[in-house]
C-alpha positions as CSV (number, residue, x, y, z in Angstrom):
1,M,17.0,3.6,-0.4
2,R,13.9,4.0,0.3
3,L,11.4,3.2,-1.8
4,S,9.3,6.3,-1.4
5,D,12.4,8.2,-2.8
6,R,13.2,5.7,-5.6
7,Y,9.3,6.5,-7.2
8,E,9.7,9.4,-6.2
9,V,6.1,9.8,-4.1
10,P,5.5,12.8,-2.5
11,P,6.2,13.0,0.9
12,G,2.5,13.2,1.9
13,A,2.1,9.9,1.3
14,A,5.8,7.9,1.6
15,L,5.5,6.6,5.3
16,L,2.1,4.2,4.0
17,Y,3.5,4.2,0.5
18,D,6.9,2.8,1.7
19,F,4.7,0.7,4.5
20,A,2.2,-0.5,2.4
21,N,5.0,-2.6,-0.1
22,T,6.8,-4.6,3.0
23,L,5.0,-6.7,1.9
24,D,6.0,-7.4,-2.0
25,E,4.2,-10.2,-3.3
26,R,5.3,-9.8,-6.7
27,R,6.3,-13.3,-8.3
28,Y,6.6,-12.7,-11.8
29,V,10.5,-12.9,-14.1
30,V,11.7,-9.7,-15.6
31,D,15.2,-9.7,-17.5
32,H,15.2,-13.2,-17.2
33,M,14.8,-12.5,-13.4
34,R,12.2,-13.9,-10.9
35,L,11.3,-11.8,-8.7
36,T,10.8,-14.0,-5.1
37,G,8.8,-11.2,-3.5
38,G,9.1,-10.8,0.8
39,D,8.4,-9.5,3.6
40,A,10.5,-6.2,5.1
41,I,8.8,-6.2,8.9
42,E,9.0,-10.3,9.1
43,T,10.3,-10.1,12.9
44,P,10.4,-7.6,15.4
45,A,14.0,-6.7,14.1
46,R,13.3,-6.6,11.0
47,L,10.0,-3.7,11.6
48,G,12.8,-2.2,14.1
49,A,14.8,-1.9,11.2
50,W,12.5,-0.4,9.3
51,F,11.3,2.6,11.5
52,K,15.2,3.8,11.9
53,Q,15.6,3.7,8.2
54,H,12.1,5.7,8.1
55,D,14.0,8.2,11.0
56,L,11.7,6.2,13.6
57,S,11.7,5.4,17.2
58,E,10.1,2.7,18.4
59,H,10.4,-0.4,20.6
60,V,9.4,-3.3,18.5
61,D,8.0,-6.5,20.9
62,A,6.3,-9.6,19.2
63,G,3.0,-7.6,20.3
64,A,3.9,-4.1,18.5
65,W,5.2,-6.0,15.6
66,H,1.7,-8.3,15.5
67,D,-0.5,-5.2,15.8
68,A,1.6,-3.4,12.9
69,V,1.7,-6.7,10.9
70,A,-2.1,-6.5,10.9
71,L,-2.4,-2.7,10.3
72,R,0.0,-3.5,6.8
73,N,-2.3,-6.6,6.0
74,A,-5.5,-4.3,6.6
75,L,-4.4,-1.5,4.7
76,R,-3.2,-3.8,1.8
77,S,-6.6,-5.5,1.9
78,Y,-8.6,-1.9,0.9
79,L,-5.7,-0.9,-1.4
80,K,-6.6,-4.0,-3.6
81,L,-10.3,-3.2,-3.4
82,P,-11.0,-0.5,-6.7
83,P,-12.1,2.4,-4.7
84,P,-15.7,2.5,-4.6
85,E,-15.6,-0.8,-3.8
86,R,-13.0,0.1,-0.2
87,R,-16.1,0.3,2.1
88,A,-15.8,-3.6,2.4
89,A,-12.3,-3.5,3.4
90,A,-12.7,-0.8,6.5
91,P,-14.4,-2.7,9.3
92,A,-10.6,-5.1,9.0
93,L,-8.6,-2.0,8.8
94,D,-11.0,0.2,11.4
95,T,-9.7,-2.9,13.8
96,A,-6.8,-3.3,12.8
97,A,-6.5,0.8,12.5
98,S,-8.2,0.8,16.5
99,I,-4.7,0.8,18.8
100,Y,-3.2,3.6,17.4
101,G,-4.1,6.8,19.2
102,L,-4.8,9.7,17.3
103,R,-5.2,13.7,18.2
104,V,-6.1,16.7,16.7
105,E,-3.5,19.6,17.9
106,T,-3.4,22.8,16.2
107,D,-0.5,24.4,15.4
108,A,1.2,28.0,16.3
109,E,-0.1,29.5,12.6
110,G,-4.2,28.4,13.7
111,R,-2.7,25.1,11.3
112,V,-5.1,21.7,12.4
113,N,-3.8,18.5,12.7
114,L,-3.9,15.3,13.6
115,I,-0.9,13.4,14.9
116,P,0.0,10.6,17.1
117,Q,-0.6,11.0,21.1
118,A,2.3,11.1,23.6
119,G,3.0,7.2,23.7
120,A,1.2,5.8,20.3
121,D,2.8,3.7,18.4
122,T,4.5,5.5,15.3
123,L,2.6,3.6,12.7
124,G,-0.2,6.2,14.0
125,M,1.7,9.1,11.0
126,V,0.7,5.6,8.7
127,L,-3.0,6.4,9.4
128,V,-2.1,11.1,9.4
129,Q,-1.0,10.3,5.9
130,F,-4.2,7.8,4.9
131,H,-6.4,10.4,6.6
132,L,-5.4,12.9,5.0
133,L,-5.1,11.0,1.8
134,A,-8.4,10.9,1.9
135,I,-9.9,14.3,3.3
136,T,-7.8,15.7,0.0
137,G,-9.3,13.5,-2.8
138,Q,-6.4,11.6,-3.1
139,L,-6.4,8.1,-1.8
140,D,-8.2,6.6,-4.7
141,R,-5.3,7.0,-6.5
142,L,-2.8,5.0,-4.3
143,K,-3.6,1.4,-5.2
144,A,-2.5,-2.1,-5.0
145,C,-1.4,-3.4,-8.3
146,A,-4.2,-5.4,-10.8
147,D,-1.4,-8.1,-11.4
148,P,-2.4,-11.2,-9.3
149,D,1.0,-12.0,-9.3
150,C,2.3,-8.5,-8.4
151,G,0.4,-5.9,-6.1
152,W,2.7,-3.5,-5.2
153,V,0.9,-0.6,-3.9
154,F,1.7,2.2,-6.1
155,L,0.3,5.9,-7.0
156,D,-1.8,6.5,-9.8
157,R,-0.5,9.7,-11.6
158,S,-2.5,9.5,-14.9
159,K,-5.1,12.0,-15.6
160,P,-8.0,9.9,-15.1
161,G,-6.7,7.7,-12.4
162,S,-8.0,5.1,-13.7
163,R,-5.0,2.6,-13.8
164,R,-4.9,-0.6,-12.9
165,W,-1.6,-1.8,-13.4
166,C,1.7,-0.4,-11.2
167,S,3.3,-0.8,-14.7
168,S,1.5,-0.6,-18.5
169,T,4.7,-2.7,-19.8
170,G,5.5,-4.9,-17.0
171,C,1.7,-6.4,-15.7
172,G,-0.3,-4.7,-17.7
173,N,0.9,-6.6,-20.6
174,R,1.4,-9.4,-19.2
175,Q,-2.2,-9.6,-18.4
176,K,-3.3,-8.4,-21.5
177,T,-1.7,-11.0,-23.0
178,R,-3.3,-13.3,-21.1
179,A,-6.8,-12.3,-21.8
180,Y,-5.4,-12.3,-25.2
181,R,-4.5,-16.2,-24.8
182,A,-7.8,-17.1,-22.9
183,R,-9.8,-15.8,-25.6
184,R,-7.9,-17.3,-28.7
185,S,-7.8,-20.7,-27.1
186,Q,-12.0,-21.3,-26.8
187,P,-13.3,-22.6,-29.9
188,N,-14.5,-20.3,-32.8
189,V,-18.2,-20.4,-32.8
190,S,-19.5,-20.4,-36.2
191,S,-22.3,-19.6,-37.8
192,V,-24.6,-21.8,-39.8
């Protein structure tokens, strides 16, 4: 099952969401089980399997795999920053994305679409979704969890779009507990 299906991510963001979460950095205990993370595209063969799972056809060699990992890492670095600070990660993302040829095409109904060029890597579709989320104002809602033991990319569905954690009951609670314990461990300074 695709992650985007499990977490009910809209189709217009599903491929980007799934691709960004091919790197699982979660390192915490949940229900007495330690999550250790992992990389779903750690080899060219695993990237090929990921393409197949997402109905993408792409020959994967070492170069394509290297480029895919670079794109994924640049996207994650971008999404880890709060939206007002994302400009700092844009140059690395621009560099990683520059090899994926995209073009504009108008369909029969007159809609203008951004699509990968013929022969371009299928990961161009990830960038198409990135672009569409950006122009519709929805990219700010795709974020990486602020918990340093997590980093999961999630879709912020809160009304104000201000969530910091993928789960308030999990990551949010752990972060608040850490902050509370840090405050409690500081010596109490009383006025004389």
